[in-house]
C-alpha positions in Angstrom: 66.4 -27.0 -44.0 65.5 -23.8 -45.7 66.6 -23.5 -49.2 65.6 -22.0 -52.5 66.1 -22.7 -56.3 65.3 -21.1 -59.5 64.5 -22.6 -63.0 63.9 -21.3 -66.5 65.9 -19.5 -69.2 65.9 -16.1 -70.4 63.6 -16.7 -73.4 61.8 -19.7 -72.1 58.0 -19.8 -71.5 58.4 -19.0 -67.7 60.7 -18.7 -64.7 60.1 -20.9 -61.6 61.2 -20.1 -58.1 61.2 -22.8 -55.4 61.3 -21.9 -51.6 61.4 -24.9 -49.1 61.7 -25.1 -45.4 59.2 -22.2 -44.5 57.5 -22.6 -41.3 53.7 -22.8 -41.4 51.5 -19.7 -40.8 53.6 -17.0 -42.4 51.2 -14.3 -44.0 52.0 -14.1 -47.6 51.0 -10.9 -49.6 51.3 -11.5 -53.3 51.0 -7.8 -53.9 54.3 -7.3 -51.9 56.0 -9.9 -54.1 54.8 -8.3 -57.2 55.8 -4.8 -56.1 59.3 -6.3 -55.5 59.4 -7.6 -59.1 58.1 -4.3 -60.4 61.0 -2.6 -58.6 63.5 -4.8 -60.1 62.4 -3.8 -63.5 62.7 -0.1 -62.9 65.6 2.4 -63.4 67.0 5.0 -65.9 69.0 3.0 -68.7 66.9 -0.2 -68.8 66.6 -2.0 -72.1 63.7 -2.8 -74.4 62.8 -6.0 -72.7 61.5 -3.9 -69.8 58.7 -2.5 -72.2 57.6 -6.0 -72.9 57.6 -7.8 -69.5 55.2 -6.8 -66.8 56.4 -9.5 -64.2 53.9 -10.9 -61.7 54.4 -14.0 -59.7 51.9 -16.7 -59.4 52.1 -18.9 -56.3 51.3 -22.4 -57.3 51.9 -24.2 -54.1 52.7 -23.9 -50.5 50.3 -21.2 -49.6 46.6 -21.4 -48.8 44.4 -18.7 -47.6 47.4 -16.3 -47.9 49.5 -18.3 -45.2 52.3 -20.7 -45.7 51.4 -24.3 -45.0 54.8 -25.8 -44.4 55.3 -27.3 -47.6 57.5 -26.2 -50.5 56.4 -22.9 -52.2 56.5 -22.6 -56.0 56.1 -19.5 -57.9 55.7 -18.9 -61.7 56.7 -15.9 -63.5 55.7 -15.6 -67.2 58.3 -14.6 -69.9 56.1 -12.5 -72.2 59.0 -12.0 -74.6 58.6 -15.9 -75.2 56.4 -15.4 -78.3 59.0 -13.3 -79.9 61.4 -16.0 -79.9 59.4 -19.2 -80.8 60.5 -18.8 -84.4 64.3 -18.5 -84.0 65.0 -20.8 -81.1 65.5 -24.4 -82.0 62.4 -26.4 -81.6 64.3 -29.7 -81.6 67.8 -30.9 -81.3 69.6 -30.5 -84.5 67.3 -28.1 -86.1 69.4 -25.4 -87.3 66.9 -23.8 -89.6 65.1 -22.1 -86.5 68.2 -21.0 -84.5 69.6 -17.5 -84.0 73.1 -18.3 -83.1 75.4 -16.2 -80.9 78.2 -16.4 -83.4 80.9 -14.4 -81.7 81.3 -14.3 -78.0 80.8 -11.0 -76.0 83.8 -10.0 -73.9 82.8 -10.0 -70.2 79.9 -12.5 -70.6 79.7 -16.1 -70.0 79.6 -16.9 -73.8 83.0 -18.1 -74.5 83.7 -19.7 -71.1 80.3 -21.6 -71.3 80.4 -22.7 -74.8 83.9 -24.1 -74.1 82.8 -25.9 -70.9 79.6 -27.5 -72.3 80.7 -28.1 -75.8 78.2 -26.0 -77.7 78.9 -24.7 -81.1 77.6 -21.1 -80.3 76.8 -19.4 -77.0 72.9 -19.2 -77.4 72.2 -21.7 -74.6 75.0 -20.0 -72.4 73.4 -16.6 -72.9 69.8 -18.0 -71.9 70.8 -19.3 -68.5 73.5 -16.8 -67.7 71.3 -13.9 -68.4 70.3 -11.7 -65.4 66.7 -12.5 -66.4 67.2 -15.4 -64.1 67.4 -12.8 -61.1 63.6 -12.2 -61.4 63.0 -15.7 -59.9 65.4 -14.8 -57.1 63.6 -11.6 -56.4 60.1 -13.6 -56.1 61.8 -16.0 -53.6 63.4 -13.3 -51.7 60.0 -11.5 -51.3 58.8 -14.6 -49.5 61.8 -14.6 -47.3 61.2 -10.9 -46.4 57.7 -11.8 -45.3 59.1 -14.4 -42.9 61.5 -11.7 -41.5 58.8 -9.2 -41.0 57.3 -10.7 -37.9 60.9 -10.7 -36.5 61.3 -6.9 -36.9 63.8 -7.3 -39.7 63.5 -5.1 -42.7 65.6 -5.1 -45.8 66.1 -2.2 -48.5 68.6 -1.0 -50.8 69.9 2.3 -52.5 72.5 3.3 -55.1 75.4 5.1 -53.9 77.4 5.2 -57.2 77.0 5.2 -61.0 80.2 5.4 -62.9 82.1 8.1 -61.3 79.1 9.9 -60.0 78.8 9.3 -56.2 76.6 10.0 -53.1 79.0 11.9 -51.0 77.3 11.3 -47.5 75.9 8.6 -45.6 72.0 7.8 -46.1 69.8 7.4 -43.1 67.5 4.3 -42.7 64.2 6.4 -43.2 65.8 7.8 -46.5 66.6 4.4 -47.8 63.1 2.9 -46.6 61.4 5.8 -48.3 62.9 4.8 -51.9 61.0 1.4 -51.6 57.6 3.1 -52.1 58.4 5.4 -54.9 56.1 5.3 -57.8 58.7 6.3 -60.1 62.2 5.1 -60.0 65.2 7.1 -61.6 68.5 5.6 -60.2 67.5 4.6 -56.6 69.6 7.4 -54.8 68.4 9.2 -51.7 69.8 12.4 -52.8 68.3 14.3 -55.8 71.4 16.2 -56.7 73.6 13.1 -56.6 70.9 11.1 -58.6 71.0 13.9 -61.5 74.8 13.6 -61.6 74.4 9.6 -62.0 71.7 10.3 -64.8 74.1 12.5 -66.7 76.6 9.5 -66.5 74.0 7.1 -68.0 73.0 9.7 -70.7 76.8 9.7 -71.7 76.8 6.0 -71.9 73.7 6.1 -74.0 75.1 8.7 -76.4 78.2 6.6 -77.1 76.8 3.2 -77.3 78.5 2.1 -74.0 77.4 0.9 -70.7 78.1 1.7 -67.1 78.2 0.1 -63.7 78.1 1.2 -60.2 77.8 0.5 -56.5 74.6 -0.4 -54.4 74.0 -0.8 -50.8 71.8 -3.2 -48.9 70.9 -2.5 -45.4 69.1 -5.0 -43.2 67.7 -3.2 -40.2 66.6 -4.8 -37.0 68.9 -7.9 -37.2 69.3 -9.3 -33.7 73.0 -10.0 -32.5 73.8 -13.9 -32.8 73.0 -14.8 -36.6 76.1 -16.6 -38.1 78.8 -18.1 -36.2 82.7 -18.0 -36.0 82.8 -21.6 -35.3 83.1 -22.9 -38.9 84.4 -21.0 -41.8 81.4 -21.8 -44.0 79.0 -20.6 -41.6 80.1 -17.0 -41.0 77.4 -14.4 -41.9 79.9 -12.2 -43.8 81.0 -15.1 -45.9 77.5 -16.3 -46.6 76.3 -12.7 -47.6 79.4 -12.1 -49.8 78.8 -15.4 -51.6 75.0 -14.6 -52.1 75.5 -11.2 -53.5 78.6 -12.2 -55.5 76.2 -14.9 -57.2 74.3 -12.1 -58.9 75.1 -11.4 -62.5 77.7 -8.7 -63.1 78.8 -8.2 -59.4 82.5 -8.3 -59.2 83.1 -7.4 -55.6 81.3 -7.3 -52.2 82.1 -5.2 -49.3 80.7 -5.4 -45.7 80.4 -2.2 -43.7 83.5 0.1 -44.5 85.8 -3.0 -45.5 87.4 -1.2 -48.5 88.4 2.1 -46.9 89.2 0.1 -43.6 92.0 -1.7 -45.3 93.9 1.8 -45.8 93.1 3.1 -42.3 94.7 2.5 -38.7 92.6 0.4 -36.3 91.8 3.3 -34.0 89.8 4.8 -36.8 88.1 1.7 -37.9 86.9 -0.4 -35.0 83.6 0.5 -33.5 84.0 1.6 -29.9 81.6 -0.1 -27.5 79.2 1.7 -25.0 76.7 0.6 -22.6 73.4 2.5 -22.1 71.6 2.6 -18.6 68.3 2.9 -20.5 67.1 0.7 -23.3 66.5 2.3 -26.5 63.6 1.7 -28.9 64.0 -1.0 -31.4 67.4 -2.0 -30.0 68.0 -5.6 -29.0 70.7 -4.9 -26.3 72.1 -1.9 -24.3 75.6 -2.3 -25.8 75.9 0.6 -28.2 78.3 1.7 -31.1 78.7 5.3 -32.1 79.4 4.2 -35.7 78.9 1.1 -37.9 82.1 0.6 -39.7 81.9 -3.2 -39.3 78.7 -3.3 -41.1 76.8 -5.1 -38.3 79.1 -8.1 -38.3 82.0 -9.1 -36.2 83.7 -12.4 -36.0 81.1 -13.8 -38.6 78.2 -12.9 -36.2 75.5 -10.1 -36.4 76.2 -7.8 -33.5 72.9 -5.9 -33.5 73.7 -2.9 -35.7 72.5 -2.6 -39.2 73.8 -5.3 -41.5 75.2 -3.2 -44.4 76.4 -5.2 -47.6 77.6 -3.1 -50.8 77.8 -4.8 -54.3 80.2 -3.6 -56.9 78.6 -3.9 -60.3 80.6 -3.9 -63.6 79.2 -2.4 -66.7 76.7 -4.7 -68.8 78.8 -6.9 -71.2 76.7 -6.2 -74.3 77.5 -3.0 -76.0 75.8 -1.3 -78.8 79.3 -0.6 -80.2 80.7 -4.1 -79.8 84.3 -4.8 -78.8 86.4 -7.3 -80.8 85.8 -10.9 -80.6 86.2 -14.0 -82.7 83.8 -15.9 -84.9 82.9 -19.4 -83.3 82.7 -20.8 -86.9 85.7 -19.4 -88.7 87.9 -18.3 -85.8 88.6 -15.0 -87.7 88.6 -11.7 -85.8 85.1 -9.8 -85.9 82.9 -7.9 -83.6 81.1 -9.5 -80.5 77.4 -10.4 -80.9 74.9 -7.8 -80.0 71.7 -8.8 -78.0 69.2 -6.3 -76.7 70.6 -5.1 -73.6 70.5 -2.5 -70.7 72.8 0.5 -70.3 72.7 0.7 -66.5 71.1 -1.8 -64.2 72.5 -0.7 -60.8 69.1 -0.1 -59.0 67.7 -3.3 -60.2 70.9 -5.0 -59.2 70.3 -3.6 -55.7 66.8 -5.0 -55.6 68.1 -8.6 -56.5 70.7 -8.1 -53.8 67.9 -7.4 -51.3 66.4 -10.8 -52.1 69.7 -12.4 -51.6 70.2 -11.0 -48.5 66.8 -11.7 -47.3 67.2 -15.5 -48.1 70.5 -15.7 -46.3 69.1 -14.1 -43.2 65.9 -16.1 -43.3 68.0 -19.4 -43.5 69.9 -18.4 -40.5 66.9 -17.1 -38.6 65.1 -20.5 -39.2 68.3 -22.4 -38.1 68.7 -20.3 -34.9 65.0 -19.9 -33.8 63.5 -23.2 -35.4 59.8 -23.9 -35.3 57.5 -25.5 -37.5 55.0 -22.7 -37.4 55.6 -19.0 -37.3 53.9 -18.9 -33.9 56.5 -21.2 -32.4 59.3 -19.4 -34.3 58.3 -15.9 -33.0 58.1 -17.4 -29.4 61.5 -18.6 -29.6 62.8 -15.4 -31.1 61.2 -13.5 -28.3 62.6 -15.7 -25.6 66.0 -15.1 -27.2 65.6 -11.3 -27.2 64.6 -11.4 -23.6 67.7 -13.3 -22.8 70.2 -10.8 -24.5 68.4 -7.9 -23.2 69.2 -9.1 -19.6 72.7 -10.0 -20.6 
């Protein structure tokens, strides 16, 4: 069974990602993984920690001579900021002398709910695990999943379509989105320069006022064949699995598949993607069944339909504000201001990179389940046989 897990806290010594169930023989390029980690750290409006961390993953097991060997893959990512916290985090249970408490919970964060759930006197331990720093390990694991999907012709990329009220007012093409991934400098991850400058102005306003701002990112999976996921069981539907995977990211409060939001306010005749059949096979398409548009986001009935799979994540503004909102002291129960922790102002592009990882991990899991194989060669052979079958349908 394909699965992944992450371990390590925000200010722990390191993060660990574990990926198991990978077929043997998958080429693994550490440079590609580290590029994904670099992308996650970029974007206008990031906080001070991005100046400290230079994330690089070190593969500890499961890969030999740059290929998977079928055993679990473990990846270590150092927390460079760890040395700055060794004097203010508790070194032993019950040692209050070296402990920087989160004395008042931050509205919108896990602080209060986590402290109540786990019976903590303050929110320090909640903050460390609930932090989006954990998504670094997901990105490392997702980079491995992407490299499994590559031989199947599946590629995954993201872009930003809104920051605050500044929005991209047109559809982006796949070549435009793909080109963003190789940029040497990342502003806000938008394919349109004029739109990106409007987004930057919104972030500048948040910076001036001590606020934060959210937005919307879009992840596109290109080259996905029909047939991943199923309608047979509710918890095996592709759209449900993707929604859960992306919603699990810190600060994501809504997930949309295709044009799901606007479709809710339209008539069916304007929403559903009419089906055509092409006499000639088109390059890179798995079947001759065609659609003029992709409002369904590549998924119908919980199954991929051969179009690009499109997932949007709606990201709330970061909870930590330089002008804190009202809160209550854990110790006195008196009204005060929320605690302040070093934080970002806008993380929408970085969240898109983390969402790419979650989409990749979800599609990799389903691809392994459908096509099977203990080795990549066996899996690709099964995949090619399936593609031949649906092309002849």
